[in-house]
KOLVEXTI-788833 format. One line per 3 residues: for each residue z, x, y of N, C-alpha, C. Coordinates in steps of 0.1 Angstrom, whole numbers, plus 5000, padded with zeros to 4 digits. Example, Ala and Ser with C-alpha at 12.3 -4.5 7.8 and 13.67 -1.06 7.14 Angstrom:
REM residues 2
5078,5132,4943,5078,5123,4955,5078,5132,4967 ~ 5071,5128,4978,5071,5137,4989,5079,5129,5000
REM end
This chain:
REM residues 352
0449,4729,6532,0438,4725,6524,0438,4733,6511 ~ 0440,4745,6511,0441,4753,6497,0450,4746,6488 ~ 0463,4744,6495,0473,4739,6486,0470,4725,6480
0463,4716,6489,0460,4703,6485,0449,4704,6473 ~ 0439,4712,6474,0431,4713,6463,0437,4720,6450 ~ 0447,4729,6451,0454,4735,6440,0463,4725,6432
0470,4715,6437,0478,4707,6431,0471,4698,6420 ~ 0459,4692,6425,0451,4684,6414,0447,4694,6402 ~ 0444,4706,6405,0439,4714,6394,0450,4717,6384
0462,4718,6389,0474,4721,6381,0476,4708,6373 ~ 0476,4697,6379,0479,4685,6372,0469,4682,6361 ~ 0457,4685,6364,0446,4683,6354,0447,4692,6343
0450,4706,6344,0453,4715,6335,0465,4711,6325 ~ 0476,4705,6332,0486,4700,6323,0482,4688,6315 ~ 0475,4680,6320,0470,4669,6312,0462,4674,6300
0453,4684,6303,0445,4688,6292,0453,4695,6281 ~ 0464,4703,6286,0472,4709,6276,0480,4699,6268 ~ 0485,4688,6273,0490,4677,6266,0481,4672,6256
0470,4669,6261,0460,4664,6251,0457,4673,6240 ~ 0456,4685,6243,0454,4695,6231,0466,4695,6220 ~ 0478,4694,6225,0489,4693,6217,0489,4679,6209
0486,4669,6213,0487,4656,6207,0476,4653,6196 ~ 0464,4659,6199,0453,4657,6190,0456,4660,6175 ~ 0458,4675,6173,0460,4678,6159,0471,4670,6153
0482,4665,6159,0494,4659,6154,0486,4645,6150 ~ 0479,4639,6156,0474,4625,6152,0464,4627,6140 ~ 0456,4638,6141,0448,4642,6131,0456,4644,6117
0467,4650,6118,0475,4653,6106,0481,4640,6100 ~ 0485,4633,6110,0489,4620,6105,0480,4611,6097 ~ 0468,4610,6104,0457,4605,6096,0454,4609,6082
0454,4623,6081,0450,4630,6068,0460,4627,6058 ~ 0474,4624,6062,0484,4621,6053,0486,4606,6050 ~ 0476,4598,6054,0477,4582,6052,0478,4581,6037
0488,4571,6034,0490,4568,6020,0481,4557,6017 ~ 0473,4557,6006,0463,4546,6002,0469,4539,5991 ~ 0478,4546,5983,0483,4538,5970,0497,4545,5967
0507,4537,5966,0519,4543,5960,0526,4530,5951 ~ 0532,4535,5941,0539,4527,5932,0552,4535,5926 ~ 0562,4528,5923,0574,4535,5917,0580,4524,5906
0582,4529,5894,0588,4520,5885,0587,4525,5871 ~ 0590,4517,5861,0590,4522,5847,0576,4525,5841 ~ 0576,4537,5832,0563,4540,5826,0564,4540,5812
0551,4542,5806,0549,4545,5793,0539,4556,5790 ~ 0535,4557,5780,0522,4568,5777,0511,4561,5768 ~ 0499,4567,5770,0487,4561,5763,0477,4572,5762
0467,4568,5754,0455,4576,5753,0455,4587,5742 ~ 0444,4590,5738,0443,4601,5727,0442,4596,5713 ~ 0438,4605,5704,0437,4601,5689,0448,4593,5684
0461,4597,5687,0473,4590,5682,0478,4577,5687 ~ 0470,4571,5698,0474,4559,5705,0467,4548,5698 ~ 0474,4544,5687,0469,4534,5679,0471,4520,5685
0476,4519,5697,0476,4506,5705,0462,4505,5711 ~ 0455,4514,5713,0440,4512,5718,0432,4512,5706 ~ 0422,4502,5706,0413,4500,5696,0402,4511,5695
0397,4514,5683,0387,4525,5681,0376,4525,5690 ~ 0372,4514,5696,0360,4515,5706,0363,4510,5719 ~ 0377,4512,5723,0381,4507,5735,0377,4519,5745
0370,4515,5756,0366,4525,5767,0376,4524,5778 ~ 0373,4531,5790,0382,4532,5802,0376,4524,5813 ~ 0384,4520,5823,0380,4512,5835,0371,4522,5844
0375,4536,5844,0370,4544,5855,0361,4555,5849 ~ 0360,4557,5837,0351,4567,5831,0344,4561,5819 ~ 0331,4566,5817,0321,4563,5806,0318,4574,5798
0309,4572,5788,0305,4582,5779,0297,4592,5786 ~ 0291,4588,5797,0283,4597,5805,0290,4608,5813 ~ 0303,4605,5814,0312,4616,5821,0316,4627,5811
0314,4624,5797,0317,4635,5787,0309,4649,5790 ~ 0297,4645,5798,0289,4658,5800,0290,4662,5815 ~ 0298,4655,5822,0301,4660,5837,0312,4671,5837
0309,4683,5841,0319,4693,5841,0331,4691,5850 ~ 0331,4680,5859,0341,4678,5867,0352,4669,5859 ~ 0347,4662,5849,0355,4652,5841,0356,4655,5828
0348,4663,5822,0348,4665,5807,0360,4671,5802 ~ 0368,4678,5810,0380,4683,5806,0390,4673,5802 ~ 0389,4661,5807,0398,4650,5803,0396,4646,5788
0387,4649,5782,0382,4645,5769,0383,4655,5758 ~ 0385,4652,5746,0384,4661,5734,0370,4665,5731 ~ 0367,4676,5726,0352,4681,5724,0344,4671,5716
0352,4664,5705,0345,4654,5697,0353,4643,5696 ~ 0347,4631,5693,0356,4619,5691,0364,4620,5678 ~ 0377,4615,5679,0384,4615,5666,0377,4606,5655
0378,4609,5642,0372,4604,5631,0375,4587,5633 ~ 0364,4581,5630,0364,4566,5630,0366,4558,5643 ~ 0364,4566,5655,0364,4560,5668,0351,4562,5676
0348,4552,5683,0337,4553,5692,0340,4552,5707 ~ 0350,4548,5712,0353,4546,5725,0359,4558,5733 ~ 0359,4559,5745,0364,4571,5753,0378,4570,5754
0386,4561,5753,0400,4558,5752,0408,4568,5742 ~ 0404,4567,5730,0409,4576,5720,0404,4590,5720 ~ 0396,4592,5728,0389,4606,5730,0395,4613,5741
0404,4606,5749,0411,4613,5759,0419,4626,5753 ~ 0421,4636,5760,0428,4646,5755,0443,4646,5759 ~ 0452,4642,5750,0465,4637,5753,0473,4648,5762
0469,4661,5760,0476,4673,5768,0472,4674,5783 ~ 0460,4667,5787,0457,4668,5801,0465,4657,5809 ~ 0463,4658,5821,0471,4651,5831,0463,4639,5836
0464,4628,5831,0459,4614,5835,0468,4604,5835 ~ 0464,4592,5840,0473,4581,5841,0465,4568,5844 ~ 0471,4556,5842,0466,4544,5845,0476,4536,5852
0471,4527,5862,0479,4519,5871,0470,4505,5872 ~ 0477,4496,5879,0470,4483,5882,0464,4483,5894 ~ 0452,4486,5894,0444,4489,5908,0440,4476,5914
0439,4476,5927,0432,4466,5935,0419,4472,5940 ~ 0408,4469,5934,0397,4476,5936,0392,4474,5951 ~ 0396,4463,5957,0393,4460,5971,0399,4471,5979
0411,4476,5976,0418,4486,5984,0414,4499,5980 ~ 0413,4502,5967,0410,4515,5961,0398,4512,5951 ~ 0386,4513,5956,0373,4511,5948,0373,4521,5936
0365,4517,5926,0365,4526,5913,0360,4540,5918 ~ 0349,4541,5926,0344,4554,5929,0353,4563,5936 ~ 0362,4556,5945,0371,4564,5952,0381,4569,5941
0386,4560,5931,0396,4567,5922,0390,4576,5912 ~ 0379,4575,5911,0373,4588,5902,0373,4600,5909 ~ 0373,4600,5923,0373,4612,5931,0389,4616,5935
0398,4608,5932,0411,4608,5938,0418,4618,5928 ~ 0428,4624,5935,0439,4631,5929,0451,4626,5933 ~ 0461,4622,5923,0474,4616,5926,0485,4626,5925
0497,4624,5933,0508,4631,5930,0518,4622,5922 ~ 0522,4628,5910,0530,4620,5901,0542,4627,5899 ~ 0554,4620,5902,0567,4626,5903,0576,4619,5894
0587,4626,5890,0598,4622,5882,0610,4622,5893 ~ 0614,4611,5899,0625,4611,5910,0638,4616,5905 ~ 0640,4617,5892,0654,4620,5888,0656,4635,5888
0645,4643,5882,0646,4658,5884,0636,4664,5894 ~ 0629,4658,5901,0622,4664,5912,0610,4671,5907 ~ 0606,4669,5894,0592,4676,5890,0581,4667,5895
0570,4674,5898,0558,4666,5905,0546,4675,5899 ~ 0535,4668,5895,0523,4674,5893,0511,4665,5898 ~ 0499,4672,5896,0488,4663,5902,0481,4658,5889
0476,4646,5890,0468,4639,5878,0457,4631,5883 ~ 0449,4627,5873,0437,4618,5876,0439,4604,5871 ~ 0436,4594,5880,0435,4581,5874,0423,4580,5866
0425,4572,5853,0413,4571,5844,0412,4557,5840 ~ 0422,4548,5842,0422,4534,5836,0430,4525,5843 ~ 0428,4512,5840,0436,4501,5846,0446,4497,5836
0459,4496,5841,0469,4491,5831,0483,4497,5838 ~ 0494,4495,5831,0495,4486,5818,0496,4472,5821 ~ 0496,4463,5811,0496,4449,5814,0508,4444,5821
0509,4435,5829,0522,4432,5839,0533,4427,5829 ~ 0529,4421,5818,0540,4417,5809,0550,4426,5804 ~ 0545,4439,5804,0553,4451,5800,0565,4455,5809
0563,4451,5821,0572,4454,5831,0572,4468,5838 ~ 0561,4474,5833,0559,4489,5836,0549,4489,5848 ~ 0547,4499,5855,0538,4501,5866,0528,4511,5863
0529,4520,5853,0520,4531,5850,0520,4535,5835 ~ 0510,4539,5829,0509,4545,5818,0504,4560,5819 ~ 0511,4569,5815,0508,4584,5816,0504,4591,5804
0497,4601,5805,0492,4609,5791,0505,4615,5786 ~ 0506,4618,5774,0517,4621,5768,0521,4636,5772 ~ 0510,4644,5777,0512,4658,5783,0519,4656,5796
0513,4647,5805,0519,4645,5817,0533,4641,5817 ~ 0537,4632,5808,0550,4627,5806,0559,4639,5802 ~ 0555,4647,5793,0563,4658,5788,0564,4668,5800
0554,4671,5808,0555,4680,5818,0565,4677,5830 ~ 0567,4662,5831,0576,4658,5841,0590,4655,5836 ~ 0592,4656,5822,0603,4652,5817,0606,4637,5815
0595,4629,5813,0597,4614,5813,0596,4610,5799 ~ 0604,4600,5797,0602,4593,5784,0600,4577,5786 ~ 0594,4569,5777,0591,4558,5778,0604,4549,5786
0598,4541,5796,0607,4533,5805,0615,4540,5815 ~ 0613,4553,5815,0619,4561,5827,0611,4558,5839 ~ 0616,4561,5851,0610,4557,5863,0600,4568,5867
0589,4564,5873,0578,4574,5878,0574,4570,5891 ~ 0571,4578,5900,0565,4576,5913,0552,4581,5914 ~ 0541,4574,5919,0528,4578,5920,0522,4576,5934
0516,4585,5940,0511,4585,5954,0496,4590,5955 ~ 0489,4583,5961,0475,4589,5964,0473,4589,5979 ~ 0472,4600,5986,0469,4598,6001,0454,4601,6003
0449,4598,6015,0435,4599,6019,0429,4613,6017 ~ 0439,4624,6018,0433,4637,6018,0430,4640,6003 ~ 0437,4635,5994,0435,4638,5980,0422,4632,5974
0415,4624,5983,0403,4619,5976,0391,4628,5974 ~ 0394,4639,5967,0383,4648,5967,0379,4653,5952 ~ 0369,4658,5951,0365,4662,5936,0375,4675,5930
0379,4673,5920,0389,4682,5913,0383,4691,5904 ~ 0387,4703,5904,0383,4714,5895,0389,4711,5882 ~ 0382,4712,5870,0386,4709,5856,0396,4720,5852
0407,4722,5860,0418,4731,5856,0431,4725,5860 ~ 0442,4729,5855,0455,4723,5859,0463,4734,5866 ~ 0471,4730,5875,0477,4740,5883,0490,4745,5877
0497,4736,5868,0511,4738,5862,0511,4742,5849 ~ 0509,4755,5847,0509,4759,5833,0522,4760,5825 ~ 0532,4763,5833,0547,4764,5827,0552,4751,5822
0546,4741,5827,0551,4727,5822,0547,4726,5807 ~ 0539,4735,5801,0537,4735,5787,0523,4726,5782 ~ 0515,4724,5793,0503,4718,5791,0492,4722,5800
0480,4721,5796,0469,4725,5804,0457,4728,5797 ~ 0445,4731,5805,0433,4735,5799,0430,4750,5796 ~ 0441,4757,5798,0440,4773,5795,0442,4776,5782
0447,4768,5772,0449,4772,5759,0437,4775,5754 ~ 0436,4787,5747,0423,4791,5740,0422,4787,5728 ~ 0432,4781,5722,0432,4777,5709,0431,4761,5708
0422,4756,5700,0422,4742,5699,0433,4738,5689 ~ 0438,4725,5691,0448,4720,5683,0443,4717,5671 ~ 0449,4720,5658,0442,4717,5645,0442,4702,5644
0432,4698,5635,0431,4684,5633,0443,4678,5626 ~ 0447,4667,5632,0459,4659,5626,0453,4648,5617 ~ 0457,4650,5604,0451,4640,5594,0455,4627,5595
0468,4623,5601,0473,4609,5605,0484,4612,5613 ~ 0487,4601,5622,0499,4601,5630,0508,4590,5624 ~ 0518,4593,5616,0526,4582,5610,0540,4584,5619
0541,4574,5628,0551,4577,5637,0565,4573,5631 ~ 0574,4580,5633,0588,4579,5629,0597,4572,5641 ~ 0605,4563,5637,0614,4558,5649,0626,4567,5652
0625,4577,5644,0637,4586,5645,0634,4598,5657 ~ 0635,4595,5669,0633,4604,5679,0640,4600,5692 ~ 0641,4609,5701,0648,4608,5714,0642,4614,5725
0646,4612,5738,0641,4618,5749,0646,4633,5748 ~ 0637,4643,5753,0640,4657,5756,0649,4658,5769 ~ 0649,4648,5777,0658,4648,5789,0656,4659,5797
0641,4663,5798,0638,4674,5806,0639,4687,5802 ~ 0644,4689,5788,0644,4703,5783,0631,4707,5780 ~ 0629,4721,5783,0617,4728,5780,0616,4731,5765
0605,4728,5760,0602,4733,5745,0601,4748,5745 ~ 0610,4755,5738,0609,4770,5738,0612,4776,5724 ~ 0612,4768,5713,0614,4773,5700,0606,4764,5690
0601,4770,5679,0594,4764,5667,0604,4766,5656 ~ 0607,4755,5649,0615,4755,5637,0608,4752,5625 ~ 0608,4760,5615,0602,4759,5602,0612,4752,5592
0607,4744,5582,0615,4736,5574,0608,4734,5560 ~ 0615,4734,5550,0610,4730,5535,0615,4716,5533 ~ 0604,4707,5530,0607,4694,5527,0618,4691,5515
0615,4699,5505,0623,4699,5492,0620,4685,5486 ~ 0608,4680,5490,0604,4667,5484,0589,4665,5485 ~ 0582,4657,5477,0568,4655,5479,0564,4648,5492
0552,4650,5495,0547,4644,5508,0550,4628,5512 ~ 0547,4621,5501,0550,4605,5504,0565,4603,5506 ~ 0573,4610,5498,0588,4608,5500,0593,4613,5514
0587,4624,5518,0590,4628,5532,0587,4619,5543 ~ 0573,4615,5543,0570,4604,5552,0576,4593,5551 ~ 0579,4586,5540,0588,4575,5538,0602,4576,5543
0608,4589,5541,0621,4591,5546,0622,4590,5560 ~ 0610,4596,5568,0612,4596,5582,0610,4582,5588 ~ 0605,4573,5580,0603,4560,5585,0615,4551,5585
0626,4556,5578,0638,4551,5576,0647,4553,5589 ~ 0649,4542,5596,0657,4543,5609,0672,4539,5605 ~ 0681,4546,5613,0695,4544,5609,0700,4549,5597
0710,4543,5591,0716,4549,5578,0724,4561,5582 ~ 0729,4568,5572,0738,4580,5574,0730,4592,5580 ~ 0717,4593,5576,0711,4606,5579,0696,4603,5583
0694,4597,5595,0681,4595,5600,0675,4607,5606 ~ 0664,4611,5600,0658,4625,5604,0641,4623,5606 ~ 0637,4633,5611,0622,4634,5613,0619,4647,5617
0607,4650,5618,0600,4663,5623,0589,4660,5630 ~ 0583,4668,5640,0571,4665,5647,0559,4666,5637 ~ 0559,4676,5626,0547,4678,5620,0551,4678,5606
0543,4677,5597,0545,4679,5582,0530,4683,5575 ~ 0533,4695,5569,0520,4701,5563,0521,4701,5549 ~ 0510,4694,5542,0510,4692,5530,0505,4705,5521
0508,4704,5508,0503,4716,5501,0488,4720,5502 ~ 0480,4710,5504,0465,4713,5507,0461,4716,5521 ~ 0471,4717,5529,0468,4722,5543,0467,4710,5553
0466,4698,5549,0466,4686,5556,0479,4686,5566 ~ 0476,4682,5579,0487,4682,5588,0489,4668,5591 ~ 0502,4662,5591,0506,4650,5597,0515,4651,5608
0515,4642,5618,0523,4642,5629,0531,4630,5628 ~ 0545,4631,5631,0554,4619,5630,0561,4615,5642 ~ 0562,4626,5651,0569,4625,5665,0560,4632,5675
0559,4625,5687,0551,4633,5696,0558,4645,5701 ~ 0550,4654,5705,0557,4667,5712,0566,4665,5724 ~ 0562,4654,5731,0570,4652,5742,0583,4645,5739
0586,4640,5727,0598,4635,5723,0606,4645,5715 ~ 0619,4644,5713,0628,4654,5704,0628,4646,5691 ~ 0622,4653,5680,0625,4649,5666,0639,4653,5663
0645,4646,5651,0658,4648,5646,0657,4657,5634 ~ 0656,4671,5636,0654,4679,5626,0663,4692,5625 ~ 0668,4694,5635,0677,4706,5637,0688,4704,5647
0700,4698,5641,0709,4693,5648,0716,4704,5657 ~ 0718,4700,5670,0723,4709,5681,0710,4716,5688 ~ 0698,4716,5683,0689,4724,5688,0675,4713,5690
0678,4701,5689,0664,4692,5689,0659,4692,5701 ~ 0665,4692,5712,0659,4690,5725,0648,4699,5729 ~ 0650,4712,5725,0642,4722,5729,0632,4728,5719
0632,4721,5707,0624,4726,5697,0612,4716,5691 ~ 0604,4723,5684,0592,4714,5677,0596,4719,5664 ~ 0596,4709,5656,0600,4711,5640,0587,4708,5631
0585,4717,5623,0574,4717,5612,0579,4718,5599 ~ 0576,4708,5592,0579,4706,5578,0569,4711,5569 ~ 0572,4719,5558,0562,4724,5549,0566,4716,5535
0555,4709,5530,0559,4702,5516,0560,4713,5505 ~ 0572,4712,5498,0574,4723,5488,0588,4721,5484 ~ 0591,4726,5470,0604,4726,5465,0612,4738,5468
0624,4740,5465,0632,4750,5470,0628,4764,5465 ~ 0620,4765,5454,0617,4778,5448,0601,4780,5451 ~ 0595,4771,5458,0580,4774,5462,0578,4782,5474
0567,4788,5474,0562,4795,5486,0550,4787,5491 ~ 0548,4790,5503,0537,4783,5510,0524,4785,5504 ~ 0515,4776,5502,0501,4779,5496,0492,4785,5506
0481,4790,5502,0472,4796,5511,0468,4787,5522 ~ 0465,4773,5517,0460,4762,5526,0470,4760,5537 ~ 0484,4759,5532,0494,4757,5542,0496,4769,5551
0495,4780,5546,0495,4791,5556,0486,4791,5566 ~ 0473,4788,5562,0463,4788,5572,0464,4776,5583 ~ 0468,4764,5577,0469,4754,5586,0481,4756,5596
0492,4760,5590,0504,4763,5599,0502,4774,5609 ~ 0496,4785,5604,0494,4795,5614,0485,4790,5626 ~ 0476,4782,5623,0467,4777,5635,0477,4766,5644
0484,4760,5637,0494,4750,5645,0502,4758,5653 ~ 0509,4769,5648,0520,4776,5655,0512,4783,5665 ~ 0501,4790,5663,0493,4796,5674,0491,4786,5686
0488,4774,5683,0485,4764,5694,0498,4762,5701 ~ 0508,4758,5694,0522,4756,5700,0527,4767,5709 ~ 0525,4780,5704,0531,4791,5712,0524,4792,5726
0511,4789,5726,0502,4789,5738,0505,4777,5745 ~ 0506,4766,5740,0506,4754,5747,0520,4753,5755 ~ 0530,4758,5750,0543,4756,5755,0550,4770,5760
0541,4779,5760,0545,4793,5764,0558,4799,5758 ~ 0557,4797,5745,0568,4801,5736,0565,4817,5731 ~ 0575,4825,5732,0574,4838,5726,0573,4838,5711
0566,4846,5704,0564,4847,5690,0579,4848,5683 ~ 0587,4856,5690,0600,4857,5684,0609,4845,5684 ~ 0604,4833,5690,0612,4822,5690,0606,4812,5679
0601,4817,5668,0598,4809,5656,0608,4812,5646 ~ 0615,4802,5643,0628,4804,5634,0627,4795,5621 ~ 0635,4800,5610,0637,4793,5599,0648,4782,5604
0648,4771,5597,0659,4761,5601,0673,4766,5601 ~ 0677,4773,5591,0690,4777,5591,0694,4788,5601 ~ 0685,4794,5608,0687,4805,5616,0683,4801,5631
0683,4789,5634,0678,4785,5648,0689,4787,5657 ~ 0689,4792,5667,0700,4793,5678,0703,4779,5683 ~ 0716,4776,5682,0721,4762,5686,0722,4753,5675
0716,4757,5663,0718,4748,5650,0733,4746,5647 ~ 0738,4734,5646,0753,4733,5645,0758,4725,5633 ~ 0750,4725,5624,0756,4717,5613,0766,4725,5604
0777,4719,5601,0788,4726,5594,0783,4732,5580 ~ 0785,4744,5577,0781,4749,5564,0765,4753,5564 ~ 0758,4751,5575,0744,4755,5575,0735,4747,5565
0726,4753,5561,0715,4747,5552,0708,4758,5543 ~ 0702,4755,5532,0694,4763,5524,0679,4764,5529 ~ 0676,4755,5539,0662,4754,5544,0660,4765,5554
0649,4773,5554,0636,4769,5546,0634,4775,5532 ~ 0645,4777,5525,0645,4782,5512,0637,4795,5511 ~ 0628,4795,5502,0620,4807,5500,0604,4807,5502
0603,4797,5510,0588,4794,5515,0581,4807,5520 ~ 0589,4815,5526,0581,4826,5535,0584,4839,5529 ~ 0591,4839,5517,0594,4852,5509,0606,4851,5500
0609,4861,5493,0619,4862,5483,0634,4859,5488 ~ 0635,4863,5501,0649,4861,5507,0649,4850,5517 ~ 0662,4843,5516,0663,4833,5527,0670,4840,5539
0661,4843,5547,0666,4851,5559,0657,4850,5571 ~ 0662,4850,5583,0651,4851,5594,0642,4863,5595 ~ 0647,4874,5589,0638,4886,5589,0626,4883,5582
0628,4875,5570,0617,4870,5562,0607,4862,5570 ~ 0612,4852,5576,0605,4842,5584,0597,4851,5594 ~ 0604,4859,5603,0598,4867,5612,0586,4875,5608
0588,4880,5595,0577,4891,5590,0566,4883,5586 ~ 0567,4869,5582,0556,4860,5579,0549,4857,5591 ~ 0555,4853,5601,0549,4851,5614,0542,4861,5619
0548,4873,5619,0540,4885,5624,0528,4888,5617 ~ 0528,4884,5603,0515,4889,5595,0505,4877,5595 ~ 0509,4865,5599,0500,4854,5597,0497,4847,5611
0505,4847,5620,0502,4839,5632,0496,4848,5643
REM end
């Protein structure tokens, strides 16, 4: 009789043990339930320089009320860009956000506002978290997603590259207004505000960085007036198609002609890993006080934004990797009486 009673107890205990093992596994599988996944070509959107968005265009998932919500305010610039009233152009292009074509029956708007997606570059394996903010792109583009310029740069993506985006059930949670990947070169931790850009005059002369990290800033002398420089950057093709990311006028106005996420054609052999800044001036000119102040602010922002050491600010002719035969006279005497990297470095040390 004792044996008879003992056998059922052992069998019951075994069943209980089996149930204990299975339950957490099922729970883990449920937590990883995929609610949204898409893979295909991408582009970029949002922020002051996205002239494809109208000045009053808003977002599908966020409104002006969210500008004051600490959970979401980090997605936006502190003030609206001049001449705009919509929140689309007020998006901070350096934060990580994106748009996809949502089916609100499957992923309601309120769910998407709380969701955090995993955005991946299948080619290089890079992946970061980002927030859904809008519906898009239009099906006629053949693309599945629009990313912020900062997100695209962090992943090493250029327009029409392939991106993969996944939202699982467990990621539908409030997100702190910080970003987890600082080394990608973007994030909310930069203590310096990006200087005001007078205008974005996009040059067709640029290419993909192909995943290269931005690790140097290159300083140039235009040896031409502002208008001539901007016009020259608009000329695609020809024998010498050139561009730079930024142009600083003699009065301190800053123009941008190539997005940071793209490689400008300004320093042959070193384009993929550099940001180029052109200073309007002649060969014998030095930088004006206004140029010095504007450029110092811009360089400070770039160094922090992309984790670049101060020692990696170079004059054009002295940039590691620069491969033009015979070199160049640029940056001339903008930063001192001698055309030398020591002069450039001393100016950076004194001003930035």
